[in-house]
N, C-alpha and C positions, 0 to 999 in steps of 0.2 A: 504494500500499499504506500502511495506517496505521501511524504510528510511535508507539510507547508510551513513557511516561516513568514511572519507578517512584520512589516517595519512601517513606522509612521515617521515622516521627516519633512523638512522644509526644502524647497529647491534651492540650490546653491551653485555659485560660479567658482572656478578654480582657474587661475591664470587667464582670466578673461574669457572663459568658456564655461559652459555647463559642466559640472563635475561628472564623474562616471555613473553615479547612482541616478542623478537627475536625467542624464542622457538616456540611459536604459529605460527609465520610466516614461520619458516623453515618446520614445520610439514604440513602446508597448501600447501607449494610448493611440498613436497614429495608426498602428496595425488594427486596434480594436475597432476603429471607426473607418477602416479600409482607405485611409488617406496614405499619401506618398510619405516615404522617409524623408526627413529634413536633416540638414547638416550645416555646419559653418554658421554663417551670419543668421540664416533663417531659423536655426535652432536656438541661437542665442536670443534673438528677439522674442521667439515664443516663451522661452524661460523668463526672460525679463518681464514680459506681460503677466506670467503667473506669479512672479515674485511681487509685482506692483499690486496685484489683487490679493496678495498675502495668502495664496493657496497652500493648503497642508496636503501632502501626498501620502497615500498608503499604497505599499506594493506587497504583493504576495509572491514568494519565491518558492520554486521546486528545486532544492539543492542538489538532488540526485537525478540530473538529466541523462538519458541514454546516450550513447554514442551518436554523433552527427546531428542531435537535436539542437535547438537554439541553446545558446549557452546559459547556465543557471542564473547569471547575474541579471538576465532579462526577465522582469516580472510576468507571471502567468496571469495575474489579475491586477487591476489598478482601482483606485478610488481617490477622490479629492474632496476637500471641504474648504469653505471660506466664509467670511461674514460680510453681509451687506445689510442695509436697512431696507424695509419693505413698508410702503404706504398702506396702512390697514383702514384707511378712510379719515376724512376731515383733516388731512395734513399730518396725521399722527405717523411718524416714522419710527419703526421699532426694530432692533437688531434681529436678524434671522439667520439661521444656520443653513447655508446653501451647499448643496451636494452636486458633484458633477464628475466627468471623466470616469465613469464606471464601466470597466470592461472585464471580460473573462475570456482567456484564450480557448478556442473551440475544444481543444484537447483536454481541457480541465474543467469543463462544465459539469454540472450535476455532481459535484464534490462539496457542496455547501459553502463555496467561497464567497459568493455574493451575499448569502445570508449572514456569514460570519462578519464580513466587513460592514454591512449595513446595520446589523444590531449592535455591534461594538460601537459604531460611529453614533448612532441615535442615542445610546447610552451615554456617551460623553456629552453629546449636546444637551440632553436632559439634565445632567449633573451640572452643566455649566449654566443652567438656568434659561435656556432659550424657550420661548412660548411654543415655538414651531420650527419644523425644517422644512425645506423646500428644494425642489429640482424640477428640471425639464427633461422630458423623455423622449427617446427615439422609438421605443416600443411601448405602446400603451397598456400592454397586458401584464407587465412585470411588477410595478410598484405598488399596486393596490394591496397585495399581500403583506407589505410592510406599513400599510395604514395611510398611504398617500391617496389623495383624491384631487382630480383636476379642479382648479380654482380660477384660472383666468383662460380666455380663448382669444383668438385672433383670425383674420381672414387674409387669403391672398386674392387681391384684386387686380382686375385690368380695367383701365379707364379709356374709353374711346375718344380720342381728342381731335378726330377729323373735323372738316367743315361743319359747323352747326353746334360745336361745343360752346355752351354758353352758361354762365353762373345765373342762378336764379335771383340772387340778391348781389348786387354789384359790390364786391370787396374794396377795400382802401387801396390795394395794389401798391402798398409801400414795401417793395420788394427790390433788392438789388443783387446782382451776381457778385461773387467774392472769390478770392483765392481760397480753396478748400483748406489750406494749412492754417487759416485763422480758427478752424474749429478744433485745433489742438488744445487751445486754451479755452475758447469760448463755448465750445460744444458741451463740455462737462458742466459749466455755469448754468447754460440753458437747460440742460437735462435735469439738474437739480430743481429748478423752478417747476419744470414739467412733472417731476416725481412728486413735488410738494402737493400738487393738485390732482393727482391721478391714483386712485385706489388700485392696489396690486402691482404698482411700478416698483421694481426693486433697483437698488444701487447699481449703477453701471460698471461694467468690466472695461479694462484698458483696451481690448480688442475693438470695441465699438468706436472709440475715439479715433483709432488708427484707421479704420475702414472709412468713416465719415470724412476724415481729413485728407483721404488719398494716400496715406502712408502705407496702406496694406491692401492687396488684392488677395481675398482668402483662397482663391484658386491657384494662384502662383506664389504667395508668400513673398511677394515683391511689391515696390511702390506702384500704385495704379494711376498712371498719367491720364487716363481717361475720366477720372472722377471731377465733376464740376459741383459748385455749391452756390446757393443763394441764401440771403437773410431777409427776414421780415423786421421791420422797425415799428416800434409803437409811436404814439403821437409826439413823445418827447425825443424821438430820434434814437431810441435804445433798442438794440436787438432783443427780440422776444420770440424767435423762432428760426428754424433753418431747415433746409433740405439738402442733401447730398445725393447725386445721382450721376449715372453715365449713360452714354449712347450705346446701345447693345450691338451696334455694328451694321454696316450696309447689307450684309448678307442675311440679316434677320428681317423677315417680312410678317406683318406690317412694320414699318419703321418704329422702333421701341425705345423709350427711355426706361431704365430700371432705376427705381428709387432705392438707394442703399439706406438711408436713414432719413426720417421726417419727424422732427421734434417741434411741437408748438406749445408755448406756455401761455397762449391766449386763443380764443376762438377766432379773433381777427387774423392772427398769424396763420392759423390752419386754413382758413378760406382763401387767403390771399397766396399762400404758397401753392395751393392747389390750382388757382387761377393762373399763376406763373407757369406751372408745369403743363397746363393745358394750352397755353400760348407758345410754347417752344416750336419754332418753325421747323419744317421737314420731319415732323414726328406725327404718328397717327395713333400711338398707343403708349399708355404709361402703365407700367407694372410695379405693384407694391406688395411685398410678401408679408408685412406686418401690420396690416390696418386693424383697428379695433373692430370687433363685431357690432359694437353699438356706435360706429362712426358716423358723424352727420354728412359724410361725403355725398351719398346719394341725394340728400336733401339740398345740397349746395348747388346742384345742376338743374336746369330747366327740363332735362331729360334724365331721369334717374336710371333709365335702363342702360345708359352709357357706362355705369359701374357694374361690372360683372364679377361676381364671386367665383374664383376658380377653385378654391378649397377652403375648408374651415379646419383649424387645428386647435388643440389645446396648447396652452402655454405653460404657465407655472403650476405645479402640483404641490399641495401643502399637506404636511403631516404634523397635526396637533400633538404637542407633547405635554402641555399643561393646559387644561381646559379653562381653569379660572384665569390664569394669566392672559391667554389668548382673547377670551371673551371680554375681559375687563379693559384690555388695551384698545380696542376699537370703539368708535362712537356709535351712537344709535339716535335716529331722528324722530322715533315715536316712543311714546311710554307704553309699557306693558310687561307681561311676565310670561315665561314659558319654561316648562320643565322637560329636560332632555335625558333620556337614558342612553348612554353611549357605550357600545361594546368595542373593546380593544383587546385583541389577543396578547398584545405586548404590555398591556396594563398601564401605559402612561396616561391614557385619557379614560380608562374604565371607571364607570360609576354613573350616578344619577345627579343631575345638576339643575338648580333653579336659576335661570337668568332673568334679572328684573332690570328694567331700563326706566329712567326718569325723563326720557325724551332726549337726553344728551349723553349720559355716561351709563354703563351697565355695571351691576354687581352680581357675583355668582356664589351661590352657596351650594355646598356639596351635601346631598341628602343621604346618599348610600354609596358604599364602596363598590357595589356590583350592579350591573345593568339587570341582572337576573334576580332581582329582589322585589319585595312587595312595592317599594317605592318605584323601582323601574317599571313593573307592570301597570302602575298608575300614571306613568309619565305621559306628557302631551304627545311627545314623538320620541320613537325608538329608532336608533340608527347606528351604523357602524362608524368608526373614526375616519374612514375615507370620506363618507358623506358629510361628516361635519367639516372636513376640510374644504369640500366643494361649496358648502353654504356659507363658509366664514366671511368671505369677501362679498357676499351677495350676488355672485355670478350665477350660481345654480339655483333654480326655482324649487323649493320645497313640495309645491303642489305637483310639480312634473315628476319629481323624485318619488313622490308618494304614489302616483299613477303607475310608475314603473316598478313598484314594489321594492325600491331601494331604502325607503324609510317606512315606518309603520306609524299611523296617527290614531290617537285614542278617541278623538272627536272630529267632526267634519271641518270645524273651523281651525283646527291646530295647525295645519299646514299654511293656511291663509295668514294666521297670525305670525307664524314664523317668517313668512315671506316679507311682512311689514317690517318685523324687528330686524332682519338681517340685511335689508336693502341699504345701500349707501348712496352718496350723492351722485355717483355716475358708476356705470358698470366697470368692473375691474378690467384692467388692461395692462400687460406687460409686454413692451414692444421688443423684446429681445430673449434669447436663449441664454443659458449658462451651463 
């Protein structure tokens, strides 16, 4: 039987290059996601971005590799975590434990490696007092077993900008093109303002700054000289939004602009930036892969059919670790009370909880340790911890989840009351992966 060794460490440089352990880890991650190996400056820059985000790596090693197999210093499984804030509504930013770069080599699957990494990491997150953990997923069937539930969603959209493209309400059009490199410093400032007003938005990673500024093409790991950018200015002449984009090439038909990043800290910026994109000459189509599912974009146009949703995707998945901390951290817009019986196989969120809102803040009282108790059977809603994660930011509708059998309600109005309690000022939206 293969014996495995687990190591947790921070990425490091040695003599101006990633050290051997970091290099082996990064190559294992690249292989896990079917990306090309990277070397030299490209590997260095990837490592520097991981260090800027303060990522912590976990590697799993099989020290007794057979002859001709990959050397034992290359991990057979990888895992990483780091901390960013997440807007839980009302501009409240709380620290969250973010998980990423989870891979297991095909030859070492079904050995319990993913479970060992995940359970150990969640235990440390809970010990460190995080109210919840979060991740984005490449496969939607894996992480529910660990208590994660989809909490934000986004659309991939195409906008027809051929003749006849027209805004329903004329925007201010205070937009100017800029050198994309100005977004190296300005981009994070504007994203911070955007995050403050957007439930579900998590703190940005360095890679998104590099892409928006043209410093990085994710396909080539090199500078992207095709990147263009534009800023929107408020009434006082201060930037309050930007779009970063590139032309897809003359061989792509119809002629297409690809939006790399679009961050608007005001509704005026959002509408004017789209008016700008629709006015770019010699272009017939604009593609954007990270539009909010509740975006006002179709309503901005006289013909909303010009906006076509090509795909719908889940974004951030949440794993509630502390029900009281999580529910008391976020705001509430209506007064009321509801009792939740939460089932959690890993016990972090297990129990029966009464949430009471005064119309601004919530308080949580734990009524029982087990969801399978007299208090649990009398609860307004009975649900698993993944469903609680989906409800947490108001993105999932408890009425719909009840109809799907994902939650059980004691009374007909329980799910409706939960819908009102959990709703936020706008639908949750996380415009990037991690």
